[in-house]
C-alpha positions in Angstrom: 120.9 -7.0 59.5 118.8 -3.9 59.5 119.2 -1.6 62.5 116.3 0.0 64.4 115.2 3.1 62.5 113.5 6.3 63.9 109.8 6.3 63.1 108.2 9.8 62.5 104.6 10.9 62.1 104.7 13.2 59.1 101.1 14.2 58.8 97.5 13.2 59.6 94.0 14.4 58.5 90.5 13.3 59.1 87.0 13.8 57.8 84.7 15.9 60.0 83.0 13.4 62.3 79.2 12.9 61.9 76.4 11.7 64.1 75.6 8.1 63.4 72.1 7.2 62.2 69.5 8.3 59.7 69.6 11.9 60.8 73.4 12.0 60.6 75.2 13.8 57.8 76.9 10.6 56.5 73.8 8.4 56.3 74.0 8.3 52.5 77.8 8.1 52.4 79.7 4.8 52.1 82.2 4.0 54.8 85.0 3.2 52.2 84.3 6.6 50.6 85.0 8.3 53.9 88.4 6.8 54.3 89.3 7.2 50.6 88.5 10.9 51.0 90.8 11.1 54.0 93.7 9.4 52.1 93.2 11.7 49.1 93.3 14.7 51.4 96.4 13.5 53.0 98.2 13.0 49.7 97.0 16.3 48.3 98.5 18.0 51.4 101.8 16.3 50.9 102.5 16.6 47.1 106.2 15.8 47.6 105.3 12.2 48.5 105.9 9.9 45.4 102.9 7.6 45.5 104.8 4.7 44.2 107.2 4.9 47.2 104.3 4.1 49.7 105.1 0.6 51.0 101.9 -0.2 52.8 98.4 1.0 53.6 96.7 -0.3 56.8 93.1 0.8 57.4 91.2 -0.3 60.5 87.5 -0.9 61.0 85.7 -2.7 63.8 82.8 -4.1 61.9 84.3 -5.3 58.7 81.4 -6.0 56.5 79.5 -4.5 53.5 81.0 -1.1 52.5 83.3 -1.4 55.5 84.8 -4.7 54.5 86.8 -6.2 51.6 90.4 -5.7 52.8 90.0 -2.0 53.3 93.7 -1.0 53.1 93.9 -2.5 49.7 90.6 -1.4 48.3 90.9 2.1 49.7 94.4 2.5 48.3 93.1 1.6 44.8 90.1 3.9 45.1 92.3 6.8 46.3 94.4 6.5 43.1 97.5 4.9 44.5 99.5 2.8 42.1 98.4 -0.9 41.9 101.9 -1.7 43.1 101.0 -0.3 46.6 99.8 -3.1 48.9 97.3 -2.8 51.8 95.5 -4.7 54.5 92.7 -4.3 57.0 93.1 -4.3 60.8 90.8 -4.6 63.8 91.4 -3.9 67.5 88.0 -2.4 68.1 88.4 1.2 69.4 92.2 1.1 69.0 92.1 0.1 65.3 93.8 3.2 63.8 96.2 3.3 66.7 97.2 -0.3 65.9 97.5 0.6 62.2 100.0 3.2 63.2 101.9 1.0 65.7 102.0 -2.0 63.3 103.3 -0.1 60.3 105.5 2.0 62.6 107.1 -1.3 63.8 107.6 -2.2 60.2 109.5 1.1 59.6 111.5 0.5 62.8 112.5 -3.0 61.6 113.5 -1.6 58.2 110.8 -3.3 56.1 109.0 0.0 55.2 110.1 3.5 54.4 106.8 5.3 53.9 103.3 4.1 54.9 99.7 5.3 55.3 97.8 4.2 58.5 94.3 5.1 59.4 90.8 3.9 60.2 87.1 4.3 59.5 83.9 3.6 61.3 80.4 4.2 60.0 78.5 3.4 63.1 75.2 4.4 61.5 75.5 1.6 58.9 77.5 -0.8 61.0 76.7 -0.6 64.7 79.3 -2.2 67.0 78.7 -5.9 67.4 76.2 -6.0 64.5 75.8 -9.7 63.3 78.5 -10.8 65.8 78.3 -14.4 67.0 80.2 -14.6 70.3 81.3 -18.1 71.1 78.9 -19.7 73.7 81.9 -20.7 75.8 82.3 -17.1 76.9 79.1 -17.4 79.0 79.0 -21.1 79.6 82.5 -21.1 81.2 82.0 -17.6 82.7 85.0 -16.2 80.8 83.3 -12.9 80.1 80.1 -11.3 81.6 77.1 -11.2 79.3 77.1 -7.4 79.3 80.9 -7.0 78.6 80.1 -6.0 75.0 77.8 -3.2 76.3 80.3 -0.4 76.8 77.9 1.7 78.8 77.6 -1.1 81.4 81.4 -1.4 81.6 81.6 2.3 82.4 78.9 2.0 85.1 81.1 -0.8 86.7 84.1 1.6 86.9 81.8 4.0 88.8 80.9 1.1 91.1 84.5 0.2 91.8 85.7 3.7 92.5 83.1 5.6 94.5 85.2 8.8 94.2 84.5 8.8 90.5 81.1 10.5 91.0 78.5 11.4 88.4 79.1 15.1 89.2 82.8 14.7 88.3 81.9 12.9 85.1 79.3 15.5 84.1 81.8 18.3 84.7 84.4 16.6 82.6 81.9 16.2 79.8 80.9 19.8 80.0 84.5 20.9 79.9 85.1 18.8 76.9 82.3 20.5 75.0 83.7 23.9 76.1 87.3 23.1 75.1 86.3 21.8 71.7 84.2 25.0 71.1 87.2 27.2 72.1 89.5 25.2 69.9 87.2 25.6 66.9 86.9 29.4 67.7 90.7 29.6 67.7 90.9 27.7 64.4 92.9 24.9 65.9 90.9 21.9 64.6 89.8 23.0 61.2 93.2 22.8 59.4 93.3 19.0 59.7 89.8 18.4 58.4 89.1 17.2 54.9 85.8 18.5 53.6 83.4 15.7 52.4 80.6 16.2 49.9 77.2 15.1 51.2 74.0 13.9 49.5 70.9 14.4 51.5 67.1 14.6 50.8 67.6 18.4 50.7 70.3 18.1 48.1 74.1 18.3 48.0 76.1 19.8 50.8 79.6 19.9 52.3 80.7 18.6 55.7 83.3 21.0 57.1 83.0 20.5 60.9 82.1 17.9 63.5 78.4 17.4 63.8 78.1 16.3 67.4 79.2 19.4 69.3 77.0 20.8 72.0 78.8 23.9 73.3 75.7 25.1 75.2 76.0 22.2 77.6 75.5 23.1 81.3 75.8 21.1 84.5 72.1 21.7 85.2 71.2 20.3 81.8 73.4 17.3 82.3 71.9 16.5 85.6 68.5 15.9 83.9 69.7 13.4 81.3 68.5 9.8 81.4 70.9 7.0 82.5 70.2 4.4 79.8 72.4 1.6 81.1 71.0 1.4 84.6 68.2 2.9 86.6 69.7 5.8 88.7 73.0 5.2 87.0 75.8 7.7 86.3 76.6 7.2 82.6 74.6 9.5 80.3 74.7 10.9 76.8 76.4 14.0 78.3 79.4 12.2 79.8 80.0 9.6 77.1 81.0 9.8 73.5 78.2 9.7 70.9 77.8 7.1 68.2 79.8 8.5 65.3 80.8 8.1 61.6 84.2 9.3 60.4 87.6 8.4 59.0 91.3 9.2 59.6 94.5 8.8 57.7 98.2 9.4 58.6 101.5 9.4 56.9 104.4 7.8 58.7 108.0 7.5 57.5 111.5 6.6 58.6 113.4 9.7 59.6 115.8 9.1 56.8 113.1 8.9 54.1 111.4 12.0 55.5 114.7 13.9 55.2 115.3 12.6 51.7 111.8 13.7 50.5 111.9 17.0 52.4 109.0 16.0 54.7 108.9 17.7 58.1 108.4 15.3 61.0 105.6 16.4 63.4 106.3 13.7 66.0 108.8 10.8 66.6 107.4 7.5 68.0 109.2 6.7 71.2 107.3 3.6 72.4 103.9 1.9 72.4 102.1 -0.8 74.4 98.9 -2.6 74.5 97.5 -4.4 77.6 94.6 -6.5 78.6 92.2 -6.0 81.6 88.9 -7.6 82.7 86.5 -7.1 79.8 83.8 -6.0 82.3 85.9 -2.9 83.2 87.6 -2.3 79.8 87.9 1.5 80.6 90.8 0.8 82.9 92.9 -0.6 80.0 95.0 2.6 79.4 96.4 2.4 82.9 98.5 -0.8 82.4 99.2 0.0 78.7 100.6 3.4 79.7 102.7 1.9 82.5 104.1 -0.6 80.0 104.8 2.1 77.4 106.5 4.3 79.9 108.6 1.4 81.2 109.7 0.5 77.6 110.6 4.2 77.0 112.5 4.6 80.3 110.2 7.4 81.2 107.8 8.2 84.1 104.4 9.9 84.0 106.0 13.2 85.1 107.9 13.3 81.8 104.7 13.6 79.8 103.9 17.2 79.0 100.7 16.6 76.9 98.0 13.9 77.0 95.5 13.1 74.3 93.2 10.6 76.0 90.2 9.2 74.1 87.0 10.2 75.9 84.9 7.0 75.3 83.4 7.8 78.7 84.3 10.6 81.2 84.7 8.0 84.0 87.2 6.1 82.0 89.5 9.2 81.6 88.9 10.2 85.2 90.0 6.7 86.4 93.3 7.2 84.4 93.9 10.6 85.9 93.2 9.4 89.4 95.6 6.5 89.0 98.4 8.7 87.9 97.6 11.6 90.4 96.6 14.1 87.7 93.9 16.7 88.4 90.6 16.6 86.4 91.4 20.1 85.1 95.0 19.6 84.4 95.8 21.8 81.3 98.0 19.1 79.8 95.1 16.8 79.4 92.9 17.1 76.2 93.5 20.8 75.9 91.2 21.0 72.9 88.5 18.7 74.4 87.8 15.2 73.1 85.5 12.5 72.0 82.6 13.4 74.3 82.2 16.5 72.0 83.8 15.4 68.8 82.6 11.8 68.7 84.3 8.4 68.7 84.1 6.5 65.4 85.7 3.5 67.0 88.5 2.3 64.7 89.2 5.8 63.4 89.8 7.6 66.7 93.4 6.7 67.5 94.8 8.8 64.6 92.5 11.7 65.6 94.3 11.8 69.0 97.7 11.9 67.1 96.6 14.7 64.8 95.7 16.9 67.7 98.9 16.0 69.7 101.0 16.8 66.6 99.6 20.2 66.3 99.9 20.9 70.0 103.6 19.9 69.9 104.1 22.8 67.4 102.7 25.2 69.9 104.6 23.9 72.9 108.3 23.7 72.3 108.8 23.4 76.1 107.1 19.9 76.0 109.4 17.1 75.0 107.1 14.0 75.4 103.3 13.5 74.7 101.1 10.5 75.0 98.0 9.2 73.1 96.0 6.6 74.9 92.6 4.9 74.7 90.5 2.1 76.2 89.4 -0.8 73.9 86.3 -2.9 74.0 86.6 -6.5 75.4 89.1 -5.3 78.0 92.2 -3.7 76.4 94.1 -0.4 76.5 96.6 1.1 74.1 99.2 3.8 74.5 101.7 5.5 72.2 104.4 7.9 73.5 105.7 10.5 71.1 108.6 13.0 71.2 108.2 16.6 70.1 110.7 17.5 67.3 110.2 21.2 68.1 111.4 20.7 71.7 113.8 23.2 73.1 114.8 23.0 76.7 115.6 26.7 76.6 112.0 27.2 77.8 112.7 25.1 80.9 
């Protein structure tokens, strides 16, 4: 009987994230090519990994059709040059797709079924808008199981504002502005660029190279944010300035058992401690990370005060603020998204979970005084996902 094995995050990379739509840099780039590029970049950065030792490839996408369909884990593995003996599959948990790729394959490592795996995600929201060609079962509305607007994420964010009057538009705007400023500062300090895989671009103007995220607006001010339209409701609070933009991008990560990492001379950047997913009312899906975090903490035998770094996906500012309020954390707490987040970088749905992990892993290196960190995100249709990680660089000498 196999014993439980330590699961480690060895490395992760991503493409620069692009604005979705005809004016975005990836408009002429296939979705599968984006994730293939990420996988190739990951393997090039880890030449000591024998490709035939990879046991599984799981790639997530929310809208699995066209160039974003066809069992992505398998097709991307073949296109990335992995041996035909390496299997793969596709996965979908909307916004938490890549996170679920990691937790699913990580579970397989913990069980003893895998030694070395690749987990990631891709979303080309320009070619494949969320919900495109979806056919929801009529029972959802007929039996009032789900509100008609539960698939409209902006409406779900407005409902959180309704439910919690202390979550004001001013707080959300300030959080959005700070996200832009923190991402700009992280770029200026060279924190984000090392984990980006450049992508060749074909545009009407000719060939180019994507080397940084396209959606950043470092010049954002509170005055400017106050003038933005509220597209989901007249006199609403959710705007383009306090929500993540529609985005194209891909991520890929390498996970291993601690034993295999040691055997191959791979340095662990994080150790998986626990994870949890939880469901909430679809109409307020942004609250999902609260119960998933409580569940993950309980499984790890930890409390929120044990967490020294938070990477929270900024689908909407109000969603992150509701999480912070629940756990008694200040809006400006330096432990939370120190390099900004999805409001500035973008949120290519099923790819984002690994983006959070990439940033947390690099922050762990810089913070040996922090033992535990957390990645969490809300999920469309009323879910939340949380993964708790341990810092291998931890030394309590700093405490």
